[in-house]
Structures are given as C-alpha cells and as structure tokens.
C-alpha positions, 0 to 999 in steps of 0.5 A, a space after each residue: 477582641 480587636 487584637 484577637 480578630 486581627 490575629 485570626 485574619 493573619 492566620 487565615 491569610 497565611 493558611 490560604 497562602 500555604 495551601 495555595 502554594 502547596 496545591 500549585 506546587 502539587 499540580 505543577 509537579 503532577 503535570 511535569 511528572 506525567 507530561 514533562 511540560 516546557 516552561 511555556 506553560 507556567 503562565 497557564 498553570 498559574 491561572 489553572 492552579 488558582 482556579 482550582 484553589 478557588 474551587 477547593 476552598 469553595 467546596 472544602 479541602 476534602 475535594 482537593 485531590 479528586 478535582 486536581 486529578 480530574 483536571 490534570 490532563 486538560 490544559 496540555 492536550 487542549 494546547 496539543 489539539 490547537 496545535 494539530 488544528 492549526 497545522 491541518 491546512 499547512 503542509 510545512 511550518 516553523 515546527 512541523 512537516 506532514 509526511 504521507 499525506 495526499 495533497 488532493 485530499 481535503 478531509 483533514 481540513 474538517 473542524 468537525 469530526 472524530 479523530 484518533 491520534 497516535 502521539 509520541 516518539 514513533 521510531 522506538 518499537 511502536 509496531 504493536 501500537 501501530 497495528 492496533 491503530 491500523 486495526 481501528 482504522 480498518 473498522 472505522 472508515 468515518 474516523 480520521 486517523 493520524 500519527 504525530 512524531 515528536 523530535 528535536 531534529 526535524 531533518 534527521 528523522 524524515 528518512 527514518 519516518 519514511 522507512 517506517 511508513 513503508 515498513 508498517 504500511 501506514 495509510 494515515 498521515 504523519 505529522 513530524 513535529 519539533 515543538 518541545 511541549 511534550 518532552 516525554 517522547 519515549 512514551 506513546 499515547 492514543 488521543 481520541 477526540 471529537 470536534 477538537 474538544 474533550 480529548 480522551 487519553 489512553 497511555 497503557 500499551 496493553 490498550 483494549 481496542 474493543 473499548 476504544 471501538 465502543 468510544 468511537 461508536 459513541 462519538 460517531 453516533 452512526 451504528 449503521 456504518 460503524 459497527 466496530 465492536 461487532 467487527 472485532 470478532 472477525 478481524 478479516 472483515 473490513 468496511 466496504 471502501 476504497 483500498 487505501 495505500 500509502 501516499 508515498 507510492 508516487 516514487 516508491 511504487 514505480 520501483 521494480 520491487 516495493 518492500 520485498 518482505 519474505 521469500 520461500 523456496 521449492 528446492 526440488 522444482 528450483 523455484 523461489 516465491 518472492 513476496 513483493 509485499 507493497 505491490 500486493 503480489 507473489 512473484 514466482 521465479 527460478 534460481 537464475 532470476 527468470 520470472 515464471 508466474 505471478 499471483 495477484 493483480 490488485 490490492 483487495 480480498 478476492 479468490 480466483 485465478 492468479 490474474 484476477 486474485 487479490 491480496 493485501 500486503 502478502 507476507 511469508 509463504 510456505 511451499 507444500 511439495 506434496 500438494 504442490 501448493 503455496 500457503 500465503 500469509 495475507 497480512 493486511 487481510 488477516 487471512 491465510 490463502 492457498 495457491 494451487 500452482 498446478 491449477 493457478 487458483 488462489 483460495 482462502 484457508 482462513 477464515 472460512 468462506 462460503 460461495 454466494 450466488 450472483 448474476 450479471 448485475 452483481 458482477 457489474 456492481 462488484 466491478 464498480 466497487 459498489 459491492 463486495 470485493 469478491 464472490 465469497 463471503 465469510 461465515 460471520 455467524 460461525 465466527 460471531 462468538 469468537 473473541 478478538 484474541 483468537 483472530 488473526 491480527 496482522 500475521 507475518 510468519 508461517 511454519 508447518 508443524 504437521 500435515 494438519 496445522 500451521 503455525 502463524 506468528 505476528 511480526 513482533 513475535 508476541 502472538 502465535 496462532 495454531 490454525 487447523 487446515 482441515 477445519 479452517 479454524 484457530 485451535 490455540 493462541 499463544 502469547 509472549 515470546 517464551 511461549 512461542 519458542 516453547 512450541 516452535 523453537 526447534 523449527 525456528 532454531 533449525 532455520 536460523 542456523 543457516 545464518 551462522 555462515 553469513 557475514 555478521 555486519 551484513 546481517 546487522 544491516 538487514 536486521 535493523 531494517 526489518 526488526 520490530 520485536 524486542 527479542 533476539 534480532 535474528 528472529 525477525 529474519 525468519 521469513 526473509 531468507 530461504 536456502 536453495 541448493 548451496 545458495 542462500 537467497 535473501 530479501 534486502 528490504 533496505 535496498 528493495 532488491 533480492 540477494 543471492 549469497 554463497 553459502 560457503 564464502 558469504 559473497 553476495 550479488 543482486 539477482 538480475 531479473 528477466 522475463 519481466 513482461 510476465 507481470 503484465 501492466 501494473 494495476 496502478 497504471 491502467 484504469 479497468 472497470 474496478 477503478 472507475 468508482 475509485 477515481 470518483 473517490 479521489 484516486 489519482 489517475 496515471 500521468 498522461 505522457 502525451 496528448 495528440 490529435 489526428 484528423 483523417 478519413 474514416 476506415 483503417 488507420 495504422 498508428 505507430 508510436 515512436 517512444 523516446 526513453 529518458 536520456 542515460 537510461 536503457 531498457 532492461 529487456 525488450 518490451 513485451 505485448 503483455 506490458 501494453 494496454 489499448 482502449 478505444 472510445 467513441 467511433 473507433 470500432 476495433 483495435 488490433 495490435 499490428 494491423 490486418 489483412 488488406 481489404 479492397 478500398 471500395 466497399 458496398 453500402 452500410 445496408 449491404 454490409 449488414 447483410 454480408 455480416 449475416 451471411 458470414 454468421 450463417 456460414 459460421 453456424 453451418 460450417 464451424 470448422 471452416 470459420 475457425 480456420 479462417 479466424 485462426 488465419 486472421 489471428 496469426 498476424 504478429 504484434 510488432 514492437 520494435 526498437 531502433 538503434 537510436 533507442 526509440 521504441 515503436 508500438 504499432 496500433 491499427 484502428 477502424 473508424 467511422 465518421 465522428 470523433 473517438 479516442 485511442 488510449 495506450 498504456 505501456 510499462 517500460 522497465 528501465 535502469 541507468 545506462 552504464 556509459 561514460 556519463 553515468 560512470 563519472 557521476 557520483 551517487 547523489 547525481 545518479 540518485 537525482 537522475 532517477 528521481 527526475 525520471 520517476 517524478 510525476 508531473 503533478 506530485 500529489 504527495 508530501 514525499 519530495 525529491 530530496 527525501 527520495 534521494 535520501 532514501 536511495 543514498 541510505 540504501 548504499 547500493 549500486 544505483 545503476 542496478 536499480 530497475 524502475 518502471 517508467 509509465 507511458 500514457 498516450 491519448 490520441 484523439 481521432 476526428 474522422 471526416 465523412 466517407 468519400 463517395 464512390 462513382 455511383 454516389 451510393 456506396 462509400 469508400 473506406 480508405 487506409 491511412 497511417 500516422 506517426 506519433 512521437 512520444 518523449 518520456 
C-alpha cells in the first residue's frame, strides 16, 4: 500500500506540473497573440498564471477556459492605465510627450473621472475611428477624451501627429509614447474606464457608438447632463458648452489661412468660394485674389447675416447660379447651410430649424454663453425616431444631383447621404465606396478628369496631405479644386495657401490676396460679449502687447499710437479701419476714430449742459431733417491711419473723459510677411522659419506646440517662406487718470481742456 501511495503522489505531482505548464503557456500565448507584450511582463505573467492555476484546481478543470478568457485583458491594460496616470502631470518624460494639450487646463490631473482613450498607431488610416471618438466627445462633455500614439521614434512622428491634429481637428490631447509594451501598433482600440479601474476594451472597427454612449451614461451616472443615447438620434445636436478648438492655435491660427479645406467657383460671376476651415469662415474672392466678402464670424452654430453667422469647420461648398446661393457643408455641426449671396444671410437647410420667440433677457443670456448659440432650435420631436445611421456624421463633400436633392459624402468616402432640399430631410443613406460610385460616379469622374492635365508629382503631394480614404487617392481631392476659366484653382493644405494652375502648361503660382481688411478683426483677438463667459471657463485672453498710463486733465484727449512692426517684416497692405477695435471703460464717455470738430475751452456747468442736451433733443424731434444734416457733418471726419517712411504705423484715437480713472483698449490685426531684402535673401529656410516663429510666439505659450515643432511644419511645407502671410495681433491698454476740472474765473463753471499724447508700441 505504501508503494502504491507513493506512485499516486508522483502521478498527482506530474499532472499538476503538466497542467500548470500547459495553462501558463496557453495564457502566455494568448497575451502575446492579442497584445504582443514585451518581455518585461514575464514576471507578472508568472504570478498571474499561477493564481489562475490555483483557481482552476480549486474549481475543477471544466472552468479553465472560461477563467483564462475573462482575465486575459486585465494585467496589460492595468499597466497601461498606470502609465497614463503617471504621465498626466508631466508634459514630457523619458518615454512620452504630450501634444495638443492646454497647459493651463488642470482637468487631466483628476484621478476621479471617466476616460475614453483611443490607443494604437494613429497615423495609419484612423479617420473613421477618430470621427467616432469626436462624436462621443461632443455628446459627453463630462468625460475626458485623449489619444495615445505608440511609436519607436518619438522625434520623427511629432510633425506627422501635428498635421493629423490639424487635419482631423482634434480638440483632445494626444500622448506620444515610445513605450514598447503594446507592440500591436497597427491595431487601434478604444479603452473606456472610470477612476483608472476596470477598463473596457473595444477592438472592432465597426464600433457601435450608441452602445459606448450607454456605457458612458452608466459610468457618469448623470442622466440629466449626459443624454448621449438620445442625442445620437440627432447628430447635429451638441451639449451647451464652450466651443473647443485645437490647442495648436497659438501658432497656426495666426496664419492667414488655417487649413484651407475646399474651394468652389462661380464661373459666370468670376468668383471663388474658399473654405478657410479651421478659421470657421468662407472667403469670397475674385480670380485675381481680391477679397469680396466673408461668411462667418465665430465658431458655433447660428443663422443670420454674414457678419454674425456661425459655423464650425465648414468644408465643401456648391454654388447655385439660378438661386445665387452657396450651399455649405458645416462639417463639425453635422449640418448643411445655405448662404444667400444677394441678401447676405446664412440659413440652415438640414436639419430643420424652427424659429423661437425671445426677448432682451434671452439675447443677453445667449451672448453670455448661458443660452443657446442661435435663435433657432431644431425640431427634435420630428427627428426623435431617426436612427443615427440616417443622420449626417462629419460630412465633407457635396454634389448636386438635380434641383431637388444634394449628394453629401463624408471625407473617407464610406457613406453617402441624399438630402431632399424641399423637405430638409435625408431620403437615402448609402454605405461603401462601390455604392457611392454607383450613384454619383459619373459626377465624380467628370470633375476629376480635370486633374489629368496637372503634374502627377504635385498631385501626389496634395493627396498625401489630405487623403483619409483607402479608395483611389485622387478621389480625396474632389472638393479641393475648381475650374475657373482656363485655370484650375486648388487649395494647398500642406502649405496653407491657395494655388492657381495653368490648365495647359500645369505651371502653378500662389494666389496673392488683397483687400484683406474686409475680414475685419479676427474672433480670437477681440473680447466681445459672447467671450466674457468663455474667459471664465479658461479660454486664454489675447496677449497684451503694451500697457501705458496717462495722467491728464479731463476733456478731449487725442492719443496717437506709434506702432513699430517687427524687424525684417512688411505690411501686406495698409491697415484698414475694419481691422481695428476700440473699447472705453470707466470715466471715458466717448471714443472717436480721428477726433471731432473743435469746441470752446470754456463751457457752462454740468446742470446747464444737461439743459442744453434737452434743447438739442427737442430740436431733433421738431426738425429731424436739420438734425440729420448736422449729424452727417460730424460723421464725415475721416479716420487717419498713417504709415511713415520709418515703417511705423500710426493709429489716432480721441476720447472724452471726466474726472476719475478709465481705460482705453485698442486691438488691431496687422497682416505681415517677411520683407524681401538683403538680410532675408542671405538667410536659409530654417533661419526664415525661426524668424516667423519668433514673431508669432506669444509671451505666454499655453500649449504644447513649441518653436521647434512649428519650424518643422514650416520647413515640411517646402514653400517660399517669404510669401507666407501671417497676422501679428496688437493689444494695447492705456490707463487714464483724469484730474479735477480747472475752474473758470467765476468759480462756478469748469473748463474742458484739449490734450494730446503719444504712445509708442513695439511688437
């Protein structure tokens, strides 16, 4: 019996070793196959496999397969979450570097919260995956979103990632990692977790975003603020929040064009419609480059006149000569807009909008960012039963099939929407490139036939810069060019410019823009009412170029700003009054552009002045024609914006002050380029790029795009850097301390004095 017992113990021991090795090997192979882990995980895998074996023996061999599958994804992703958590408070480390991150935003430092991460090799055709993540981001403002790009060469991929952020309009941060544990860089997966625990992995490319939205709702446990699933039935709809923009804007936003995505033409009227996509505007110009008009003033979603209308990354446009209107694909708003060129009014074609009544209080709330972005609401009840598949999702291209319908295609050519213009509804949705070509292949082929006469090497460069689909590369250029007469005008996204190509010879030249002042003051420089609320939420105010203090007698004060532009630069054209914005605060009661007619220095007291104003008002009511004539005489005083031989610019401001303190704020947009002189001619391309970078660099850079990365982007464009037009903002604040009024001889009346001051500003 003792011998038999000894043999049984040996058999039991051998069986345990065999099963242990078998399970350990199976688990190791499973991890290697699914996650391709580095050898650094061997120790952890030994411990994990032994624990699993103990569980298997305690529960029986029948449960081995089920337990190993359930636990297979826990260790590597737990390590990944620890890696993310450790890098949140470090912009750069031994194996990581953050891009597109707002340094002043502390949200990513939270250990508690729900995160959605897109992890993998983000440079290999991930447009569809990124669009789904962006859609989730729009619907779930309380969730933290980020991307992780795995690479072995951290330096080489930085410029490519920056281009990806601009091209895909990413507003979430991207972690550039060279850590080797996830070697499956070709496979991109979504990781959803809360409080850095219990991650959920979504690997399939045909991810059901509605199901992920349900998961996010359960994790956030805030059904009032996060109604993701319901909002997916209306993809145009977004939570009421501050409009987010990529944090690379500190450099790229000050270029004259910021991702010129698409262009169309009106051949009869000799007009071009350029989509300055990341500036959220449509620029109307003629064939010579003279700007005629502009549509859009601020990122958002609002109908109205061109100066007040809002869009969010407009893409392709289509001109209808019969109606004299322009159809615009409002990409990030998932909408189709129509601009009436004659009345200069922008309206929404899809989705349907209904006017709502409002009042002064509603207008104030909207301007402060506490209400809706527009004076219209979408008929949600009419759309409540519409599935997400039948809603626009980041549309990009537009074609017209007939008078009643538009053909809308996404950037990757995987989905087509047929929109009925009269009903403002989607009639049909077609998925897949073959189905799209079956319906609109003739229209696409006809337009692309123009490209046959253009240089192939140049087209290849443009295709690589914009393509996001796996189909024939030339298809991605569908909305990037337009024929105007004998010329072909094409957007150059790689170089942020507009090119004109001779249809016969193929010779290309950059379009030189003029009448730039028609664009007015860019939205990211000034602080109108609608930005007051945004500033409270962390939006950075424009850099102050100069602070100055003046102590003068009250009365009329004429102030001249002497602005010295950066060395080795020149104005593209003289600055126009439309590019200047003035604001008065405190005791300053009036701001005029160039002064007013002279008034006597001695005036009556305040009480008598009040009666004089009443008399003037009565006179205006009694004889309005005479009052209008007098008012016209006062308004004919021209604004003087001069430029002397020394290159300085002079802006005149006239204010009327009372005793006390006040502040005069002056913004100006100066469009510059490098001067073509001996100094710039002797400099190489890198030196020119450094000079532009130094000019555009703000005093306090709140983003993770440094000078070296911007220089790489400029050099990668391979264009003449002295032709680049860029904007140099000027922001001057002048504090005025006005003393008491001097007394007249009768000791009752006061004397209003005229003063003048010179303020030197160096940019």
